C-alpha positions as CSV (number, residue, x, y, z in Angstrom):
1,X,56.0,-29.4,-29.6
2,X,58.5,-32.1,-30.3
3,X,61.6,-30.9,-32.2
4,X,62.9,-32.8,-35.2
5,X,65.7,-34.2,-33.0
6,X,63.3,-35.4,-30.3
7,X,61.0,-36.9,-32.8
8,X,63.8,-38.8,-34.4
9,X,64.9,-40.2,-31.0
10,X,61.4,-41.6,-30.4
11,X,61.3,-43.1,-33.9
12,X,64.7,-44.7,-33.5
13,X,63.8,-46.1,-30.1
14,X,60.7,-47.8,-31.5
15,X,62.6,-49.3,-34.4
16,X,65.4,-50.5,-32.2
17,X,63.0,-52.0,-29.7
18,X,61.2,-53.9,-32.5
19,X,64.5,-55.3,-33.8
20,X,64.2,-58.2,-36.2
21,X,61.0,-59.6,-34.6
22,X,58.9,-58.1,-37.5
23,X,59.5,-57.5,-41.2
24,X,59.1,-53.8,-40.8
25,X,57.9,-51.1,-38.5
26,X,56.6,-47.6,-39.2
27,X,56.4,-44.9,-36.6
28,X,54.1,-41.9,-36.9
29,X,54.2,-38.9,-34.5
30,X,51.6,-36.1,-34.4
31,X,51.4,-33.2,-32.0
32,X,49.9,-29.8,-31.4
33,X,50.2,-27.1,-28.7
34,X,47.5,-24.8,-30.1
35,X,46.0,-22.6,-27.4
36,X,42.3,-21.6,-27.7
37,X,40.5,-18.6,-26.3
38,X,36.7,-18.7,-26.3
39,X,34.1,-16.0,-25.9
40,X,30.3,-15.8,-25.8
41,X,27.6,-13.3,-24.9
42,X,30.1,-10.5,-25.4
43,X,32.4,-11.9,-22.6
44,X,35.5,-14.0,-22.4
45,X,34.7,-17.5,-21.2
46,X,37.8,-19.6,-21.4
47,X,41.5,-19.9,-22.2
48,X,42.6,-23.4,-23.0
49,X,46.2,-24.5,-23.4
50,X,46.7,-28.2,-24.2
51,X,49.7,-30.0,-25.6
52,X,48.7,-33.2,-27.3
53,X,51.3,-35.6,-28.7
54,X,50.4,-39.0,-30.2
55,X,52.4,-41.9,-31.4
56,X,51.2,-44.6,-33.9
57,X,53.1,-47.7,-34.6
58,X,52.5,-49.9,-37.6
59,X,54.2,-53.3,-37.9
60,X,54.3,-55.7,-40.8
61,X,54.7,-59.4,-40.3
62,X,54.1,-62.4,-42.6
63,X,51.7,-60.6,-44.9
64,X,49.8,-59.0,-42.0
65,X,49.8,-55.4,-40.6
66,X,48.4,-53.6,-37.6
67,X,48.5,-50.1,-36.3
68,X,48.3,-49.2,-32.6
69,X,48.4,-45.7,-31.0
70,X,49.4,-44.2,-27.6
71,X,49.8,-40.8,-26.0
72,X,52.6,-42.1,-23.7
73,X,55.8,-41.0,-25.3
74,X,58.0,-42.1,-22.5
75,X,60.5,-44.9,-23.1
76,X,58.2,-47.3,-21.3
77,X,55.2,-46.1,-23.3
78,X,57.0,-46.4,-26.6
79,X,58.3,-49.9,-25.9
80,X,54.8,-51.0,-24.6
81,X,53.0,-50.0,-27.8
82,X,55.6,-51.7,-30.0
83,X,55.3,-54.9,-28.0
84,X,51.5,-54.7,-28.2
85,X,51.7,-54.3,-32.0
86,X,54.1,-57.2,-32.4
87,X,51.8,-59.4,-30.4
88,X,48.5,-58.2,-32.0
89,X,49.7,-58.4,-35.6
90,X,49.8,-62.2,-35.3
91,X,46.0,-62.2,-34.8
92,X,45.3,-60.2,-38.0
93,X,44.2,-61.7,-41.3
94,X,46.6,-61.6,-44.2
95,X,46.4,-58.5,-46.4
96,X,46.8,-59.6,-50.0
97,X,47.5,-56.0,-51.2
98,X,50.0,-55.2,-48.5
99,X,53.1,-53.4,-49.7
100,X,56.5,-53.2,-48.2
101,X,57.4,-50.0,-46.3
102,X,58.3,-46.8,-48.2
103,X,61.9,-46.1,-48.7
104,X,63.4,-42.6,-48.5
105,X,61.5,-40.2,-50.8
106,X,63.2,-36.8,-50.8
107,X,63.2,-36.0,-54.6
108,X,60.6,-34.3,-56.7
109,X,59.2,-30.9,-55.7
110,X,59.8,-31.4,-52.0
111,X,62.8,-29.1,-52.1
112,X,60.6,-26.2,-53.0
113,X,58.2,-26.6,-50.1
114,X,57.6,-23.2,-48.4
115,X,58.4,-22.7,-44.7
116,X,55.1,-22.4,-42.9
117,X,56.5,-22.0,-39.4
118,X,56.0,-18.3,-38.6
119,X,57.8,-16.8,-35.7
120,X,55.2,-14.1,-35.1
121,X,52.6,-16.7,-34.2
122,X,54.9,-18.1,-31.5
123,X,54.8,-14.7,-29.7
124,X,51.0,-14.6,-29.4
125,X,50.0,-14.9,-25.7
126,X,46.6,-15.5,-24.0
127,X,46.6,-11.8,-23.2
128,X,47.1,-11.0,-26.9
129,X,44.2,-13.2,-27.9
130,X,42.1,-11.6,-25.1
131,X,42.9,-8.1,-26.4
132,X,41.9,-9.2,-30.0
133,X,38.6,-10.7,-28.6
134,X,37.9,-7.5,-26.7
135,X,38.1,-5.5,-30.0
136,X,35.7,-8.0,-31.7
137,X,33.3,-7.7,-28.8
138,X,33.5,-3.9,-29.1
139,X,32.3,-4.3,-32.7
140,X,29.4,-6.3,-31.5
141,X,28.5,-3.8,-28.8
142,X,28.6,-0.9,-31.1
143,X,26.0,-2.7,-33.3
144,X,23.9,-3.9,-30.4
145,X,24.8,-7.5,-31.2
146,X,26.1,-10.5,-29.2
147,X,29.4,-12.0,-30.2
148,X,30.6,-15.6,-29.7
149,X,33.5,-17.5,-31.1
150,X,37.1,-18.8,-30.8
151,X,40.5,-17.4,-31.4
152,X,43.4,-20.0,-31.5
153,X,47.1,-19.9,-32.1
154,X,50.0,-22.3,-31.8
155,X,52.1,-24.9,-33.6
156,X,51.7,-28.5,-34.9
157,X,54.2,-31.1,-36.1
158,X,54.2,-34.4,-37.9
159,X,57.0,-36.9,-38.1
160,X,57.2,-40.3,-39.9
161,X,60.0,-42.8,-39.9
162,X,60.4,-46.5,-40.6
163,X,62.9,-49.4,-40.5
164,X,63.7,-48.8,-44.2
165,X,65.6,-45.7,-43.3
166,X,62.9,-43.1,-44.1
167,X,62.5,-40.2,-41.8
168,X,60.5,-37.0,-42.5
169,X,59.5,-34.1,-40.2
170,X,57.2,-31.2,-40.7
171,X,56.2,-28.3,-38.5
172,X,54.0,-25.3,-39.0
173,X,52.2,-22.6,-37.1
174,X,48.4,-22.4,-36.8
175,X,46.1,-19.4,-36.4
176,X,42.3,-19.7,-36.5
177,X,39.4,-17.4,-35.7
178,X,35.7,-18.0,-35.9
179,X,33.1,-15.3,-34.9
180,X,29.3,-15.3,-34.8
181,X,27.3,-12.1,-34.3
182,X,23.7,-12.5,-33.1
183,X,20.8,-10.0,-33.3
184,X,17.2,-10.5,-32.2
185,X,16.2,-12.2,-35.5
186,X,19.4,-12.6,-37.4
187,X,23.0,-13.8,-37.3
188,X,26.3,-13.3,-39.2
189,X,29.4,-15.5,-39.3
190,X,33.0,-15.3,-40.5
191,X,36.0,-17.6,-40.2
192,X,39.6,-17.7,-41.2
193,X,42.5,-20.1,-40.7
194,X,46.1,-20.3,-41.8
195,X,49.7,-20.7,-40.8
196,X,50.4,-17.0,-40.2
197,X,48.7,-14.0,-38.6
198,X,48.3,-12.2,-41.9
199,X,45.8,-14.8,-43.0
200,X,43.6,-14.2,-40.0
201,X,42.4,-10.5,-39.5
202,X,40.2,-10.9,-36.4
203,X,38.9,-7.3,-36.5
204,X,37.9,-7.7,-40.2
205,X,36.2,-11.0,-39.4
206,X,34.2,-9.3,-36.6
207,X,33.1,-6.5,-38.9
208,X,32.1,-8.9,-41.6
209,X,30.0,-11.0,-39.3
210,X,28.4,-7.9,-37.7
211,X,27.5,-6.5,-41.2
212,X,25.8,-9.8,-42.1
213,X,23.8,-9.9,-38.9
214,X,22.6,-6.3,-39.3
215,X,21.9,-6.6,-43.0
216,X,19.8,-9.7,-42.6
217,X,17.6,-8.5,-39.7
218,X,13.8,-8.7,-40.1
219,X,14.1,-11.5,-42.7
220,X,11.2,-12.2,-45.1
221,X,10.2,-15.5,-46.5
222,X,10.4,-16.2,-50.3
223,X,8.9,-18.9,-52.5
224,X,11.2,-21.9,-52.8
225,X,12.4,-22.9,-56.2
226,X,15.4,-22.7,-58.5
227,X,17.4,-19.5,-58.3
228,X,20.7,-18.0,-59.4
229,X,22.9,-18.1,-56.3
230,X,26.0,-16.3,-55.3
231,X,27.9,-18.7,-53.0
232,X,30.5,-16.9,-50.8
233,X,33.8,-18.7,-50.4
234,X,32.9,-20.6,-47.3
235,X,29.5,-21.8,-48.6
236,X,31.1,-23.0,-51.8
237,X,33.9,-24.8,-49.9
238,X,31.5,-26.6,-47.5
239,X,29.3,-27.9,-50.4
240,X,32.2,-29.1,-52.4
241,X,33.9,-30.9,-49.5
242,X,31.6,-33.8,-50.2
243,X,33.1,-34.3,-53.7
244,X,36.8,-34.5,-52.9
245,X,37.1,-38.3,-52.2
246,X,35.5,-38.9,-55.6
247,X,38.8,-37.8,-57.1
248,X,40.8,-40.6,-55.5
249,X,42.0,-43.9,-56.9
250,X,40.4,-45.8,-54.0
251,X,37.0,-44.4,-54.7
252,X,37.3,-45.7,-58.2
253,X,38.6,-49.1,-57.2
254,X,35.7,-49.5,-54.8
255,X,33.3,-48.3,-57.5
256,X,31.9,-45.7,-55.1
257,X,32.9,-42.5,-57.0
258,X,30.2,-40.4,-58.7
259,X,32.8,-39.9,-61.4
260,X,33.5,-43.6,-62.0
261,X,35.1,-44.5,-65.3
262,X,35.0,-40.8,-66.4
263,X,38.7,-39.9,-66.4
264,X,39.3,-38.1,-69.7
265,X,35.6,-37.0,-70.0
266,X,34.0,-33.6,-69.7
267,X,32.4,-33.9,-66.3
268,X,32.0,-30.2,-65.3
269,X,31.7,-26.9,-67.1
270,X,34.6,-25.6,-69.2
271,X,35.2,-22.9,-66.5
272,X,36.2,-25.4,-63.8
273,X,39.8,-26.2,-63.1
274,X,40.9,-28.0,-59.9
275,X,44.4,-28.8,-58.7
276,X,45.8,-30.4,-55.7
277,X,48.9,-28.4,-54.8
278,X,50.5,-28.4,-51.3
279,X,53.1,-26.0,-52.6
280,X,50.6,-23.2,-53.3
281,X,51.4,-20.1,-51.3
282,X,48.0,-20.0,-49.6
283,X,48.0,-23.7,-48.7
284,X,49.1,-25.4,-45.5
285,X,49.8,-28.9,-44.3
286,X,52.4,-31.6,-44.5
287,X,54.4,-32.1,-47.7
288,X,54.4,-35.9,-47.3
289,X,51.6,-38.4,-47.1
290,X,50.6,-41.0,-44.6
291,X,53.3,-43.4,-45.8
292,X,56.1,-40.8,-46.2
293,X,55.8,-40.2,-50.0
294,X,56.3,-36.6,-51.2
295,X,53.0,-35.0,-52.2
296,X,52.9,-34.2,-55.9
297,X,51.1,-31.3,-57.6
298,X,48.2,-32.9,-59.6
299,X,45.9,-31.3,-62.2
300,X,42.7,-33.1,-61.4
301,X,40.2,-31.2,-63.5
302,X,41.2,-29.0,-66.4
303,X,38.6,-26.8,-68.2
304,X,35.9,-29.2,-67.1
305,X,37.7,-32.4,-68.1
306,X,38.6,-35.0,-65.4
307,X,42.3,-35.4,-66.2
308,X,43.8,-37.3,-63.2
309,X,43.0,-38.9,-59.9
310,X,45.2,-38.8,-56.8
311,X,46.7,-42.0,-55.5
312,X,48.3,-43.5,-52.4
313,X,50.7,-46.4,-52.9
314,X,48.0,-49.1,-52.4
315,X,45.5,-47.7,-55.0
316,X,48.3,-46.8,-57.4
317,X,49.8,-50.3,-57.2
318,X,46.4,-51.9,-57.9
319,X,45.7,-49.6,-60.8
320,X,49.1,-49.8,-62.4
321,X,50.0,-46.1,-62.1
322,X,52.5,-44.1,-60.1
323,X,51.4,-42.9,-56.6
324,X,51.0,-39.1,-56.2
325,X,51.7,-38.9,-52.5
326,X,48.1,-38.7,-51.3
327,X,47.9,-41.9,-49.2
328,X,46.3,-41.9,-45.8
329,X,48.1,-43.7,-42.9
330,X,47.8,-47.5,-43.4
331,X,45.7,-49.4,-42.8
332,X,42.8,-47.1,-43.9
333,X,39.6,-48.0,-45.7
334,X,39.5,-44.6,-47.4
335,X,42.9,-45.2,-48.9
336,X,43.8,-41.7,-50.2
337,X,42.5,-38.1,-50.3
338,X,43.3,-34.8,-51.9
339,X,44.3,-32.5,-49.1
340,X,45.4,-29.2,-50.8
341,X,42.8,-28.3,-53.4
342,X,43.0,-25.1,-55.4
343,X,40.0,-24.2,-57.6
344,X,40.7,-21.5,-60.2
345,X,38.5,-18.4,-60.5
346,X,38.0,-15.3,-62.6
347,X,39.2,-12.9,-60.0
348,X,35.9,-11.1,-59.5
349,X,34.7,-9.8,-56.1
350,X,31.5,-10.9,-54.4
351,X,30.2,-7.4,-55.1
352,X,30.9,-7.9,-58.8
353,X,29.0,-11.2,-58.8
354,X,26.1,-9.5,-57.1
355,X,26.1,-6.5,-59.5
356,X,25.8,-8.9,-62.5
357,X,22.7,-10.6,-61.1
358,X,19.2,-9.4,-62.0
359,X,17.5,-11.7,-59.5
360,X,19.0,-14.2,-57.2
361,X,20.1,-15.1,-53.7
362,X,23.4,-14.3,-51.9
363,X,24.2,-17.4,-49.8
364,X,27.0,-16.7,-47.2
365,X,27.1,-20.0,-45.3
366,X,25.6,-23.5,-45.4
367,X,25.3,-25.9,-42.5
368,X,24.1,-29.4,-41.7
369,X,25.1,-30.6,-45.2
370,X,24.5,-34.3,-45.8
371,X,24.7,-36.6,-48.7
372,X,21.3,-37.8,-50.1
373,X,22.5,-39.7,-53.2
374,X,26.3,-40.4,-53.3
375,X,26.1,-41.8,-56.9
376,X,24.7,-38.6,-58.2
377,X,26.4,-36.5,-55.5
378,X,23.1,-34.9,-54.3
379,X,23.5,-33.1,-51.0
380,X,20.9,-31.4,-48.8
381,X,21.4,-28.7,-46.2
382,X,20.3,-25.3,-45.0
383,X,21.4,-21.7,-45.3
384,X,22.6,-19.9,-42.2
385,X,24.1,-16.7,-40.8
386,X,23.1,-14.3,-43.6
387,X,20.9,-15.2,-46.6
388,X,20.0,-12.3,-48.9
389,X,17.7,-11.5,-51.9
390,X,19.5,-9.9,-54.8
391,X,17.5,-7.7,-57.2
392,X,18.7,-5.6,-60.1
393,X,22.4,-6.1,-59.1
394,X,21.8,-5.1,-55.4
395,X,21.3,-6.9,-52.1
396,X,17.8,-5.6,-51.2
397,X,16.9,-7.5,-47.9
398,X,17.6,-10.4,-45.7
399,X,15.5,-13.5,-46.3
400,X,14.6,-16.5,-44.1
401,X,16.8,-19.5,-44.3
402,X,16.1,-22.1,-46.9
403,X,16.6,-25.8,-47.3
404,X,18.3,-27.0,-50.5
405,X,18.8,-30.2,-52.5
406,X,21.5,-29.9,-55.1
407,X,23.7,-32.1,-57.2
408,X,27.3,-31.1,-56.9
409,X,28.0,-32.3,-60.4
410,X,25.1,-30.2,-61.7
411,X,26.4,-27.2,-59.7
412,X,29.8,-27.4,-61.3
413,X,28.1,-27.5,-64.7
414,X,26.0,-24.4,-63.9
415,X,28.7,-21.9,-62.9
416,X,28.0,-18.6,-64.5
417,X,31.1,-16.7,-63.2
418,X,33.5,-16.9,-60.3
419,X,35.5,-14.8,-57.8
420,X,39.1,-14.6,-56.7
421,X,40.4,-17.8,-55.1
422,X,41.6,-17.4,-51.5
423,X,42.3,-19.7,-48.6
424,X,39.0,-20.4,-47.0
425,X,37.8,-22.1,-43.8
426,X,34.4,-23.7,-43.3
427,X,32.9,-26.3,-41.0
428,X,32.3,-29.3,-43.2
429,X,35.9,-29.9,-44.4
430,X,39.5,-28.7,-44.1
431,X,40.5,-25.3,-45.5
432,X,41.2,-25.0,-49.2
433,X,41.8,-22.3,-51.8
434,X,38.5,-21.6,-53.5
435,X,36.7,-18.7,-55.2
436,X,33.2,-17.4,-54.6
437,X,30.8,-18.7,-57.3
438,X,27.8,-17.6,-59.1
439,X,25.7,-20.6,-60.2
440,X,22.4,-21.0,-62.0
441,X,19.4,-23.3,-61.1
442,X,20.3,-23.8,-57.4
443,X,17.4,-25.8,-56.0
444,X,15.7,-24.6,-52.8
445,X,13.0,-26.9,-51.5
446,X,11.5,-25.2,-48.5
447,X,11.7,-22.1,-46.3
448,X,12.5,-22.4,-42.6
449,X,10.7,-20.6,-39.8
450,X,13.7,-18.4,-38.9
């Protein structure tokens, strides 16, 4: 991983090499040295240790801009990509909305950003990960299941500097574990990710996945239709990941948001509150955006009312508002995105949500989720890795997987009660802090064969 000093030297080299041949130059460095250990069929299969560093150079000249990337961080490589960008920018069309480079932005809440670089993660070796995997495999063997998954640990960094004097650097540690347990006719899955080891209890994940696989064995089919559903944290996260961009200024400028012209309106149930907060203790990620602006805490939805959007510099300038530090690296057609969402909850456990349900379905994971109607935010997908029938406040048996078609807007208007928010990892989007949810009228369209 590049240190702050090393990153600054590369940024300075690129800026110095460009000199006065362009109006401005921005240098973006990203890197990771996360090591990954994989297992399958109750055996270790692979240790992988890659160091990946990338450099992106954006130059501005005569109302034009271009961004080129390289993984060659030698002096020759840095100078070559700068020269390439200076030559190529002349071929670009003029950008009528192009803004000058960001100046230094170290005010606001940035000073309170928590340190997410944990020393205990740095000491984790391949042997340590193998030992943890061995314990997970033991859980599988005891239950006559087959385990597969990954366990990864390491560090990542991001640095951004430009010819206006801005320089920002962020580093954090990374731990991630995903485990799938397979029986003859059932599976269970669990995953966690965070910047420290306390957020990723590998043994607990294995036990949770094994419990789901055993409890869902000999699944039975049920009649499709509308049911009350308890969505575990990961299932709720992966569904809602298709809604996040609708909270951005760019999605409204492009008239592609399902919430177009509804700022100030009641769009969801009164029990829905959503913030974007990189400073939340369970969050992770960089405290500055793709142009170097400090990320601000934004109350997006409050008691069901859409209060605010998030903005990068470009969308904010076009809409006449202040940017919130959510811009993606320019140029970028998506413009901006909320990266650190926190959804409020009531603090109930999943067991509490089950106990309060007379008849419903416990849905632990969704997969192959795709948008059907972006305007109404209808998505389709399937259940996976543990789907259960709930009767009279108890999980009674595993059921065969189901296909669903649901509107995310309707879902957020049909929340009956919610669990305790926690950092949650899924497969469809980046980890966020979300609760489990109990929702009414979840629409299942058909039963699968397994």
